[in-house]
N, C-alpha and C positions, 0 to 999 in steps of 0.2 A: 504494500500500500504506500503510495507516495503522498506525503503530507503537504498541505497547501502553504506551509510556512516553515522557517527554520529558526533556530534560537537567536540568530543575529537580528532577524526581522522582529521577533518578539521583544528583544532588548530595545530596539529603536521605538517600537510602539509603546512600551511601558515607560520609557524615558520621556517621550512626548506627553503622555498622560500625566506623569508625575510633575514634570516641569511646566505643564500647561502652555507649551509652545514649541515650535520646531527649532527656533534659534537657540533657546535655552538647552534643549535636548542635544543639539549639535555641540554646544560648548561642553556639556557634561561628558559626551562620548568622544570628544576631540575629533570630530569629522565635519565635513562641510554640510551646511544646512540643506543644500540641494540633494545630497546623498540620503539624508534623513527623510526628506519629503518624498523622494522617489521610492525608497524602501517601504514607507507606509502606504503610498499609492499602489505599489505592486501587491502589497499584502491585502489591501481592500479589493483589488481586482481579482486576486486568486480566490478570496473568500466570497466574492460577490456581495459584499456588505459595506456600508458606510460606518466607519468606526468612530469618526469625529464629526461634531458640528463645527463648521469653520465660520466663525464670526469675523468681523472686521479686525478686531484687535485681540481676540482671544479665541481659544478653542475649548471644547468640552466633549466628553465621551457621549456617544449615543447609547441607547439601551444595549445594542449589540456590542459596542465597545466595552461597556461595563461588564458584560458577561465574559468577554474574552480576557479582560484585564485580570480577573481573579485567577483564571487558569494560567495565564501567561506568567504572573508573579510566582505561582507555585512551581511551574516548570523551570523557571530561571533559578529559583532557590534550590531545587533538586539538582539541576545541572551544576551549580556551584558546589553543592555538597559532594557530588560525584567527582568533580575535578579535584577538590580538596582531598578526598579519600584516596584518589590515585597518586597524588603528590605524597601523601603520607606513607604509601607503600615503600618509598625510598628511605624511610626512617622518620622517627618522631622528632623532626628538627623544626618544622614549621607547622602551622595550623591555627585554628581559632576555636576558642571555647566561649560560647554565648550562654550565660547562665542567668536565670531570673531569680532574684533574691529579694525578700521583703526587707523594708528599711531597718527594722530592729536588728535582724541578723546581719544585714550589710554593714551596720555600724559597730556591732559588738561581738560578732562571732567570726565572720569571714575575713576581715582584714589580714590576720596572720596567715590564714590558709592561702589566700590569694597571693600574698607576697612570697610565701614558702614555695608554692607551685611555680611561680614565675622564676624564682631563683633556680629551681631544678630544671625548668624548661624555658629558658630565656627567649627562644624563637617563637613560642606560642603566644598569640595575641589573646588577651582576656577582655571580654566585653560583658559588663554587668547591666542587666535590665532590672530596674526597680519597679516592683508592683506588689499588690497584695497576693497572698497565696491562692485565693480563688481565681483572680485574674491570671496568674501564672499557669494555673491548672487549665484554664480555658485556652490560653495561648498554646500550650503543649498539645491539647486535643485538636486545635485548629491547624496545627502544623506551623505556627508562627514562631515557635521557640522549641529548641531541641531538648533543653535541660533546664530544670527549675526546682525550687523548693516548694513542697506542698505539705499540708497537714496529713499525717498518716492516719486516715480514717476511712469510713466506708465509701465516701464520695470519690476518693482517689484510687480505689481498688482496680480500676480499669487501666491504670498506668503501671509501668515497670517502676518499682520503688526500691530504694536502699536507705534504710533508716540510719541517720547519722547523729541525731541529737534527741535526748529526752531530758527535759529540764523543768524545774519547778516554776510555775507562775505564782507570783507573790503580790500582796497588796503593797502599794507604794504610797506613803504618807509623809507629811512634814515631820521632822524629828521631834517637834513639840506637840504633835497630835496625840490624843488619848490612846489611839491604837498602837502607837510606837512602842509603848511599854508592854504590850501583850505578847504572849507566846504565839497566838494565832487569832484570826478574825473569821467569824462565821460569814457565809454568804449573806444572811439577813442583815448583819451589821454593815457589811460592805455596801449593800444597796440602799442603806439608810442615809448614805452620804451623797453629796453632789459629785458626779463623776466626770473625769476628763478622758475621753475615749478616741481611739482611731475611727476613721470612717469605715463604712461597710466594705467587706472584701478582704480585710486584713485579719490575720489569725488572732491578733489581740482583740479585735471587736467580736469575732466569732466566738472566742472563748467566753467573753462577758455575756453575749447574747444567750449562749448555751447554758451558762450558769444561772441566768435569770429564768430561762424557760424551765429548767429542771426544778428549781425551787419555787416557781410561781412568783418571782419578784419583779418589780418594775425598776428600770434604770432611770435615774434622774440625771440626764446628760446635760451638764453645765457648759462644757466645751467639747468641740470635735476638732482634732488636729492629727495629721500624720507626721508632724514634726516632733521628734523626740525631745530636743532641747526646749522647745516651747512648752510641751506637756510637762516636763520637769519643772520649768519655771513657774507654771501655773500652780502645780502641786506645792512647790516650795513656798509660795506666797499664801497658801491656805485657801485657795479658791475651789478646791476639789481634790479628790484622790483618784488613783488609777491602779492599774495592774500591769506589771512588766515581767519578763523573764528575770530571774534573780540577778543574773550577771549585769543587767542594765543599770541597776541602782548602785552606783559606784562612786558617789561623791558626797561631800558634807551637806547637811541640811535636809537629807531624805533618809527615810528608814524603810526597810523591807521586812514585812511580816507575813508569815505563812497563812494560807487559808486553812480552815478547819472543816473537813479534812484537807490534807495537802492536795494541791492540784498540779498535775503534770501534763506537759504538752510534748507530743512526739512529732518530729519533723523528718521528712525524707527528701532525698534527691530523687527526681522522677523524670521519666521520659516516655514517649509514646510506645505502647506495647507493639512489638514486632518491627519497629523502625530501626533499631540498632543505634549505636553511637559511633562517631568517628574515633580514630585512635586517640586524638587529642582529648576528646570529651571523656573517653573511657579512662584515660590517664588521670584526668581531674577527679573523676568519681573515686578511683582507687586511692588517690592521694588524700581526699577528704576522709575516706573510711580508715585510712592508716593513721590518722591524727584525730582521734575522738576526744582527747582530753586537752582542749584548748584552755587558756587562762579564763577563770570565771570571776 
């Protein structure tokens, strides 16, 4: 079967769509604008479809163009992955690891791992994508991300997973708060206070929502922020309390108190089942699993 397009034509088409113009696409691909225009015109002719609305000063995708765009992006990403895999057969010298990490772990768990892995494999490029665990799980399922951190629970069972962390979630309060002197805090007492929480989609928020649902409690959300330094400042000033992984509460002015009973969170590195990992990605997974006891 002879296909009506090749990867170069799809690359030109995607670039024009992303850059919203032929001139910008030509600059991105370092070719003449006439070459881009001719390639797209030939693609439309072979497909017998108009892929772009051509306005006087701008262009936009037609419905047919939108349909092709999604497939073209996926094909180009797979082609790049295949190219990288072939290069890696010559040895784990170069490559790329794109890993999705939630902000709390990105700030307090992964820095020494990322630097240690880079020291061992200096030719491998590391790209960190920051998002909540549910968003990362969706990106993996959609093929937008090869590797990411997910909550190790029933919703992630469709992914290949390797658990790398089990850590206590604790109550974070100002050091002069009445809870600071306790050995533990019950969920009922926790939910009696104004709370400073992450937005939906982050494991921090999911943990709190699940705790509320299990005990029939209502969360009095005073502030919502995904910025850890801001959340700490709000708590330190006495405008609310929150919950963090124990390792995150590492500075004066804040106290960490266990829940009663203690609450634990399990997190895994995950990738799409059946898709496999590149050698660089597998090396990163192996490195993380080799170093389970990072500073807390």
